[in-house]
MARMAR-351759 format. One record per residue (C-alpha): residue in three letters; y, x, z. Coordinates in steps of 0.1 Angstrom, whole numbers, padded with zeros to 4 digits, always signed. Example, Ala and Ser with C-alpha at 12.3 -4.5 7.8 and 13.67 -1.06 7.14 Angstrom:
2
Ala-0045+0123+0078;Ser-0011+0137+0071;
//
This chain:
495
Met+0378+0371+2944;Arg+0345+0389+2953;Lys+0317+0375+2932;Val+0281+0380+2942;Leu+0259+0385+2911;Thr+0223+0375+2916;Gly+0210+0392+2884;Ala+0203+0429+2886;Leu+0208+0431+2848;Ser+0242+0415+2848;Leu+0253+0437+2877;Ala+0242+0468+2858;Val+0262+0458+2828;Leu+0293+0452+2850;Ile+0293+0482+2872;Gly+0271+0507+2855;Thr+0242+0528+2869;Val+0241+0534+2907;Ala+0226+0566+2918;Ala+0203+0573+2948;Thr+0189+0538+2950;Gly+0165+0536+2979;Ala+0172+0572+2990;Ser+0178+0580+3026;Ala+0213+0591+3036;Gly+0200+0625+3046;Ala+0183+0632+3013;Ala+0208+0616+2989;Thr+0221+0637+2961;Ala+0238+0630+2928;Ala+0216+0617+2900;Glu+0239+0627+2872;Pro+0240+0661+2854;Asp+0254+0690+2873;Ala+0292+0688+2867;Lys+0297+0723+2882;Ser+0273+0741+2859;Ser+0275+0720+2828;Gly+0313+0713+2827;Gly+0308+0675+2830;Ala+0306+0648+2803;Ala+0302+0653+2766;Ala+0332+0659+2744;Ile+0353+0627+2738;Ser+0354+0615+2702;Ala+0387+0618+2683;Glu+0389+0581+2680;Ser+0386+0575+2718;Ser+0409+0604+2727;Ser+0437+0589+2706;Lys+0438+0557+2725;Asp+0464+0550+2752;Ile+0453+0563+2786;Lys+0456+0529+2801;Asp+0433+0514+2775;Arg+0407+0542+2780;Ile+0407+0536+2818;Leu+0405+0498+2814;Ala+0376+0502+2790;Ile+0354+0514+2820;Pro+0331+0485+2830;Gly+0343+0470+2862;Met+0378+0485+2860;Ser+0409+0461+2861;Leu+0446+0467+2863;Ile+0467+0456+2892;Glu+0499+0472+2881;Glu+0515+0502+2864;Lys+0545+0519+2880;Pro+0568+0542+2861;Tyr+0573+0578+2872;Ala+0588+0606+2852;Gly+0563+0630+2838;Tyr+0533+0608+2847;Arg+0516+0575+2842;Tyr+0507+0557+2874;Phe+0482+0530+2877;Val+0470+0508+2906;Leu+0435+0495+2898;Asn+0406+0476+2911;Tyr+0370+0488+2905;Thr+0339+0468+2911;Gln+0316+0484+2935;Pro+0282+0473+2950;Val+0283+0464+2986;Asp+0251+0483+2991;His+0245+0513+2967;Arg+0208+0511+2976;Arg+0205+0475+2965;Pro+0233+0470+2939;Ser+0221+0435+2929;Lys+0230+0422+2964;Gly+0267+0417+2958;Thr+0299+0435+2949;Phe+0335+0439+2961;Gln+0368+0451+2946;Gln+0379+0486+2957;Arg+0414+0498+2950;Ile+0421+0531+2933;Thr+0452+0547+2919;Val+0455+0572+2891;Leu+0484+0595+2887;His+0479+0606+2851;Lys+0495+0638+2838;Asp+0472+0649+2810;Thr+0435+0649+2803;Ser+0437+0686+2795;Arg+0445+0692+2832;Pro+0421+0693+2861;Thr+0419+0663+2885;Val+0422+0660+2923;Phe+0402+0632+2940;Ala+0422+0623+2971;Thr+0414+0599+2999;Ser+0430+0594+3033;Gly+0398+0578+3046;Tyr+0419+0547+3053;His+0441+0525+3031;Val+0454+0538+2998;Ser+0492+0539+2991;Thr+0502+0520+2960;Asn+0533+0542+2955;Pro+0531+0574+2934;Ser+0524+0605+2956;Arg+0509+0639+2951;Ser+0485+0658+2974;Glu+0492+0694+2980;Pro+0462+0706+2958;Thr+0475+0684+2930;Gln+0509+0702+2931;Ile+0491+0736+2934;Ile+0471+0730+2902;Asp+0496+0708+2884;Gly+0469+0682+2877;Asn+0460+0645+2877;Gln+0452+0627+2909;Val+0427+0598+2916;Ser+0431+0582+2950;Leu+0406+0559+2966;Glu+0409+0533+2993;Tyr+0380+0536+3018;Arg+0356+0507+3018;Phe+0362+0479+3044;Phe+0399+0487+3047;Thr+0416+0456+3034;Pro+0418+0445+3007;Ser+0388+0467+2997;Arg+0365+0447+3019;Pro+0334+0427+3009;Ala+0335+0390+3019;Pro+0316+0382+3040;Ala+0317+0417+3056;Asp+0283+0432+3064;Trp+0295+0460+3087;Ser+0261+0477+3085;Lys+0271+0488+3050;Leu+0301+0508+3063;Asp+0287+0543+3067;Ile+0295+0578+3053;Trp+0268+0577+3027;Gln+0279+0543+3012;Ala+0315+0556+3011;Ala+0304+0589+2995;Ser+0285+0568+2969;Asp+0317+0548+2962;Gln+0334+0581+2954;His+0305+0593+2933;Arg+0306+0562+2911;Val+0344+0564+2906;Phe+0340+0601+2897;Thr+0312+0594+2873;Ala+0332+0567+2855;Leu+0364+0587+2852;Lys+0348+0621+2844;Lys+0342+0607+2809;Ile+0380+0607+2805;Tyr+0391+0635+2828;Thr+0366+0661+2816;Lys+0381+0692+2832;Lys+0374+0705+2867;Trp+0377+0682+2898;Leu+0386+0690+2934;Ala+0383+0666+2963;Thr+0409+0666+2991;Gly+0421+0646+3021;Gly+0437+0651+3054;Ser+0422+0642+3088;Lys+0397+0614+3082;Gly+0403+0621+3045;Gly+0392+0657+3050;Met+0361+0644+3067;Thr+0355+0620+3038;Ala+0359+0649+3013;Thr+0333+0668+3033;Tyr+0308+0640+3034;Phe+0312+0634+2997;Glu+0303+0670+2991;Arg+0274+0669+3014;Phe+0258+0639+2997;Tyr+0269+0647+2961;Pro+0273+0685+2959;Lys+0271+0686+2921;Asp+0302+0664+2916;Met+0332+0684+2927;Asp+0342+0720+2918;Gly+0359+0725+2951;Ile+0369+0709+2984;Val+0402+0712+3002;Ala+0400+0695+3036;Tyr+0429+0694+3059;Val+0427+0690+3098;Ala+0392+0675+3096;Pro+0376+0669+3130;Asn+0339+0677+3134;Asp+0325+0660+3165;Val+0290+0673+3162;Val+0277+0661+3196;Asp+0296+0630+3207;Arg+0288+0634+3244;Glu+0300+0670+3246;Asp+0338+0671+3245;Ser+0347+0701+3267;Ala+0364+0718+3237;Tyr+0392+0692+3239;Asp+0396+0698+3277;Arg+0400+0736+3270;Phe+0425+0728+3243;Phe+0447+0708+3266;Arg+0446+0734+3293;Asn+0461+0760+3270;Val+0481+0743+3242;Gly+0518+0751+3240;Thr+0535+0763+3271;Lys+0530+0754+3308;Glu+0565+0740+3309;Cys+0558+0716+3281;Arg+0524+0706+3294;Asp+0540+0699+3328;Arg+0567+0677+3313;Leu+0541+0656+3294;Gln+0518+0653+3323;Gly+0546+0642+3345;Val+0557+0614+3322;Gln+0521+0603+3318;Arg+0515+0602+3356;Glu+0547+0582+3362;Ala+0537+0557+3335;Leu+0506+0549+3355;Ile+0523+0550+3389;Arg+0549+0526+3376;Arg+0523+0503+3360;Ala+0537+0471+3376;Pro+0574+0473+3364;Leu+0565+0488+3330;Gln+0538+0462+3324;Lys+0564+0435+3331;Lys+0584+0450+3301;Tyr+0552+0451+3281;Lys+0546+0414+3287;Glu+0581+0407+3275;Glu+0576+0428+3244;Ala+0543+0411+3237;Ala+0558+0377+3240;Ala+0587+0386+3217;Gly+0564+0402+3191;Gly+0535+0377+3193;Trp+0511+0404+3205;Thr+0477+0394+3219;Phe+0450+0414+3237;Thr+0416+0397+3229;Thr+0400+0429+3215;Thr+0407+0452+3244;Gly+0402+0423+3269;Ser+0435+0425+3287;Leu+0471+0437+3286;Asp+0463+0461+3314;Arg+0436+0478+3293;Ser+0459+0481+3263;Tyr+0487+0494+3284;Glu+0465+0522+3299;Ala+0450+0531+3265;Thr+0485+0537+3252;Val+0495+0558+3282;Met+0462+0578+3281;Asp+0470+0587+3245;Tyr+0505+0601+3253;Val+0497+0638+3257;Trp+0472+0638+3228;Ala+0496+0619+3205;Phe+0525+0644+3213;Trp+0505+0674+3201;Gln+0491+0656+3172;Tyr+0524+0646+3157;Ser+0550+0669+3173;His+0559+0705+3176;Leu+0565+0728+3207;Ser+0602+0726+3199;Asp+0601+0688+3205;Cys+0593+0693+3242;Asp+0631+0693+3248;Gln+0630+0656+3242;Ile+0605+0650+3270;Pro+0621+0641+3304;Ala+0620+0673+3325;Asp+0620+0655+3359;Ala+0597+0625+3354;Arg+0597+0615+3390;Asn+0635+0609+3389;Ala+0636+0595+3354;Thr+0644+0558+3350;Asp+0617+0532+3341;Glu+0635+0529+3307;Glu+0632+0567+3301;Ile+0595+0567+3309;Trp+0589+0536+3287;Asn+0609+0550+3258;Ser+0591+0583+3259;Val+0556+0568+3259;Asp+0565+0541+3234;Gly+0581+0567+3210;Ile+0551+0589+3211;Ser+0521+0566+3216;Gly+0535+0532+3206;Phe+0528+0502+3228;Ser+0523+0479+3199;Phe+0491+0497+3187;Tyr+0465+0486+3212;Thr+0473+0449+3205;Asp+0451+0428+3184;Gln+0477+0430+3157;Gly+0479+0468+3158;Leu+0442+0474+3160;Glu+0430+0450+3133;Pro+0440+0472+3103;Tyr+0419+0500+3118;Thr+0388+0481+3128;Pro+0368+0501+3101;Tyr+0379+0534+3116;Tyr+0369+0524+3152;Tyr+0336+0510+3139;Gln+0328+0543+3122;Ala+0339+0563+3153;Gly+0315+0542+3174;Thr+0286+0544+3149;Gln+0286+0578+3133;Leu+0318+0599+3135;Gly+0321+0602+3173;Ser+0353+0602+3194;Pro+0368+0624+3220;Asp+0366+0617+3257;Ile+0390+0640+3276;Lys+0392+0642+3314;Gln+0430+0647+3320;Pro+0425+0659+3357;Trp+0463+0658+3363;Leu+0461+0620+3365;Gly+0438+0621+3396;Asn+0426+0586+3403;Leu+0455+0568+3386;Ser+0434+0558+3356;Arg+0413+0526+3359;Tyr+0394+0529+3327;Gly+0394+0565+3316;Tyr+0394+0573+3279;Gln+0381+0540+3264;Pro+0353+0542+3238;Pro+0357+0529+3202;Arg+0336+0498+3212;Asn+0366+0486+3232;Phe+0387+0485+3200;Val+0363+0466+3177;Pro+0358+0428+3180;Arg+0326+0420+3200;Ser+0314+0399+3171;Ile+0308+0431+3152;Pro+0275+0448+3163;Met+0276+0486+3168;Lys+0249+0512+3173;Phe+0256+0550+3174;Asp+0237+0573+3150;Arg+0234+0607+3168;Gly+0221+0625+3138;Ala+0248+0618+3112;Met+0274+0645+3122;Arg+0247+0670+3131;Asp+0234+0667+3096;Val+0268+0672+3080;Asp+0277+0701+3103;Ser+0244+0719+3095;Trp+0248+0713+3058;Val+0284+0728+3058;Lys+0273+0759+3077;Asn+0244+0766+3054;Asn+0254+0752+3020;Ala+0292+0752+3017;Arg+0303+0763+2982;Gln+0340+0765+2973;Met+0351+0746+3004;Met+0383+0751+3023;Tyr+0394+0739+3057;Val+0430+0741+3069;Tyr+0438+0734+3106;Gly+0469+0733+3128;Glu+0469+0756+3158;Asn+0484+0730+3181;Asp+0465+0700+3167;Pro+0440+0685+3192;Trp+0418+0672+3164;Gly+0411+0709+3155;Ala+0395+0716+3189;Glu+0362+0708+3172;Pro+0365+0721+3137;Phe+0341+0727+3108;Arg+0328+0762+3109;Leu+0311+0782+3081;Gly+0277+0799+3086;Arg+0260+0827+3067;Gly+0249+0803+3040;Ala+0285+0795+3030;Lys+0298+0810+2997;Asp+0333+0814+2985;Ser+0346+0792+3013;His+0374+0795+3039;Val+0388+0783+3072;Phe+0426+0788+3078;Thr+0448+0779+3107;Val+0486+0772+3105;Pro+0503+0790+3134;Gly+0519+0764+3157;Gly+0508+0737+3132;Asn+0501+0701+3141;His+0481+0673+3124;Gly+0503+0678+3093;Ala+0491+0714+3087;Arg+0492+0724+3050;Val+0485+0755+3029;Ser+0523+0759+3026;Gly+0525+0765+3063;Leu+0501+0794+3064;Val+0513+0830+3068;Asp+0522+0845+3034;Ala+0490+0864+3028;Glu+0467+0835+3037;Lys+0489+0810+3018;Ala+0485+0831+2986;Lys+0448+0836+2991;Ala+0443+0798+2996;Thr+0465+0789+2967;Ala+0447+0814+2944;Ala+0413+0800+2954;Ile+0423+0764+2947;Gln+0436+0774+2913;Arg+0405+0794+2905;Trp+0382+0765+2915;Ala+0402+0742+2893;Gly+0400+0766+2864;Val+0438+0771+2861;Ala+0445+0804+2878;Pro+0470+0823+2857;Ala+0459+0858+2845;Ala+0483+0874+2869;Val+0468+0855+2898;Gln+0432+0864+2887;Ser+0441+0901+2889;Asp+0463+0898+2920;Pro+0458+0867+2943;Ala+0489+0876+2962;Lys+0510+0863+2933;Ala+0496+0828+2936;Lys+0522+0800+2938;Pro+0519+0762+2931;Leu+0520+0755+2894;Ala+0541+0724+2897;Lys+0576+0724+2913;Phe+0580+0706+2946;Asp+0591+0670+2941;Thr+0609+0654+2970;Arg+0595+0619+2961;Leu+0560+0629+2952;Asp+0553+0656+2977;Gln+0553+0657+3015;Arg+0571+0686+3031;Asn+0550+0710+3052;Gly+0541+0695+3085;Glu+0553+0660+3078;Ile+0530+0632+3088;Glu+0532+0595+3077;Arg+0529+0583+3112;Gly+0536+0546+3115;Asp+0518+0532+3145;Glu+0490+0558+3145;Val+0477+0569+3179;Leu+0444+0584+3188;Arg+0427+0584+3155;Pro+0423+0612+3129;
//
């Protein structure tokens, strides 16, 4: 499936020109013309614009169709795109990266969306896509299966290589979608959109990053400790801490149930090293996971008197919020790329949780514990500092949206004096599903107007009065997530 081409010429024909060859990550910038200032690619000929959109997309070298799915008002394509494993040495091999295109009209602007993880192959629409009523291109992050080179050289999984993936996709599709482009993503996707802008600042016309963590100094995590001392109400914090303590106090009987569940589910614990480590990792995530996914109103579902709760009640509460299946080999394997990046560039939180006393045997376990030992890891202390400094001093038309009660927002991106036409908003009481639609009315209108202005589609009424800004496309219950909803699955402590 993944063919290594030994000839540089044949590779160039297959996948096109790769920018920034041989450049360092810190100095990499886009090699193509300035899309922001020039308006992008040259005008499309009448002959090419009359072709079916599928034919035009598939005419791109290296692009192939996996399937087309019908959706009213759109064309939806699931595609593979041939990418170099190493953008600095494109002749050294390629892999197939999945992308999707939600096509509305080439006369509309386009949103480049990524979760930073796998890509969904069902039609969906990010909030900015609804706000501007545009097209949407979604990209699967490199090394998330099936978008993984074989064999996998994990040293080629870094933020610059991933940004270069996006740059090549944008460069190829900009010839078809010639109007303005915005990049967006939530959580690790918001981080991904930020890194894309840092390394290729001439590609996008705006960035909308949701709930994006910014762990600048990996060893300094006191902001998270302050967050957990004050989030929500004391009553809710006491309930959560009580359940977490009991789960560690009752380690023996609850681990007996864990062993039974593991036997029934075929779960194994090679990566973490033991069932005990996996059990504790799940319990240690309990408080964090509650605030990440839930709301203050959900505290009513937490046992109020944990000491007198049954083992089953303690188990069900931890399992329902943290998920005991996650820290198994089977639960961790799909997210190996995330934990690899957390342990090599992104950083990860290490909170103290003093209410547990000496009940914890391992503390907050580092990403290294969740990646197979056969994969080497070395942390780059300068990567996040570089990005943080760049955003503070160079942000142009960038927007960050955080949730007030989301622990990942304890270390957010902040704007410095060098930032221009950029914003940071916070959703009151919001969690990790915070969206523009959850902002107070004045900020919601301001953010919506900015997104439409950056995309070049702000109506005249909005240009004269941003308070009138509303999404240009109607809410679609199948395409759009409602405010605050999170596609949770078995996610635990990861952005």
